[in-house]
C-alpha positions as CSV (number, residue, x, y, z in Angstrom):
1,M,20.9,3.2,-13.4
2,Y,18.5,3.6,-10.8
3,P,14.7,3.6,-10.9
4,S,13.1,6.9,-10.8
5,P,10.4,7.2,-7.4
6,F,9.5,10.1,-8.6
7,R,8.5,9.3,-12.4
8,K,5.3,11.0,-13.1
9,T,3.6,10.7,-16.9
10,A,2.0,13.7,-19.0
11,S,-1.1,11.8,-19.1
12,S,-1.5,11.8,-14.9
13,I,-0.7,15.2,-14.1
14,N,-3.4,17.7,-14.9
15,P,-2.1,21.2,-15.5
16,S,-3.9,22.7,-12.5
17,S,-2.7,20.0,-10.0
18,I,1.5,20.5,-11.6
19,P,2.7,21.7,-8.3
20,R,1.1,19.2,-5.8
21,E,1.9,16.2,-8.5
22,V,5.7,17.4,-9.0
23,F,6.8,17.8,-5.4
24,A,4.6,15.0,-3.8
25,D,7.5,12.4,-4.0
26,A,9.8,15.2,-3.3
27,L,8.7,15.7,-0.2
28,T,8.2,12.5,0.8
29,E,11.8,11.5,0.2
30,R,12.7,14.8,1.8
31,A,14.8,16.0,-1.6
32,A,16.3,19.5,-1.7
33,G,16.5,19.5,-5.1
34,I,14.6,18.1,-8.7
35,V,15.1,18.1,-12.1
36,I,12.0,17.9,-14.3
37,A,11.7,16.9,-17.6
38,H,9.2,16.4,-20.9
39,N,9.8,15.6,-24.5
40,H,8.3,17.7,-27.1
41,A,6.6,15.0,-29.8
42,S,6.7,17.5,-32.4
43,G,10.9,18.1,-32.6
44,Q,10.6,21.7,-31.4
45,C,13.5,22.3,-28.8
46,F,13.0,25.4,-27.6
47,P,10.4,26.2,-24.8
48,R,6.7,27.2,-25.3
49,A,4.4,30.1,-23.5
50,Q,2.8,27.0,-21.4
51,D,6.7,25.3,-20.4
52,R,7.7,28.8,-19.4
53,R,4.6,29.3,-17.3
54,V,4.6,25.7,-15.7
55,T,8.7,26.4,-14.6
56,E,8.2,29.4,-13.1
57,R,4.6,28.2,-11.0
58,L,7.3,25.3,-10.1
59,A,10.3,27.2,-8.9
60,E,7.9,29.7,-7.1
61,A,5.8,26.4,-5.3
62,G,9.9,24.6,-4.5
63,H,10.7,28.3,-2.7
64,L,7.7,27.6,-0.5
65,L,8.9,24.0,0.5
66,G,12.3,24.5,0.0
67,I,12.8,21.9,-2.4
68,E,14.6,24.2,-5.4
69,L,13.9,23.3,-8.6
70,L,17.6,23.3,-10.3
71,D,16.4,22.2,-14.0
72,H,13.7,21.6,-16.4
73,V,14.5,19.7,-19.8
74,I,13.1,19.7,-22.6
75,L,13.9,16.6,-24.9
76,T,13.3,15.7,-28.8
77,R,14.6,13.5,-31.1
78,D,17.5,16.2,-31.9
79,G,18.5,17.5,-29.0
80,Q,17.1,19.2,-25.8
81,Y,16.9,22.7,-24.1
82,S,18.0,23.5,-20.5
83,F,16.4,26.2,-18.5
84,S,19.2,26.5,-16.5
85,D,21.8,26.7,-19.2
86,S,19.9,29.1,-21.1
87,I,19.1,32.8,-21.0
88,I,15.7,31.8,-19.5
89,R,16.9,31.2,-15.9
90,I,14.8,29.6,-13.8
91,Q,14.1,31.9,-10.2
C-alpha cells in the first residue's frame, strides 16, 4: 500500500475552502481525477444534504480545473456508500 500525498483530515478543511484544499495536491501532481472519502461516525451510510452539496461543488470545481471527481465515498463501520454507484450521479 502506498501512502497518499492527497490525504486531508476533516479538522484541516474549512467548508468554505473545500475545493481549494481538495484540489491543491491534485493540481500539484497533475492528476486527471480524484476520489474523495469520509466517514460517518454515526453509522448512517447514506449521504446528508451537505454531502450532496459538497459533491456537486467539487464536481463543478473539478470540471473547471480539468480534474474529474471520480467518486465520493462515505464509510461507516458496517458499510459504504458510493456516489458513482448510486442513483445520485456525479455530474
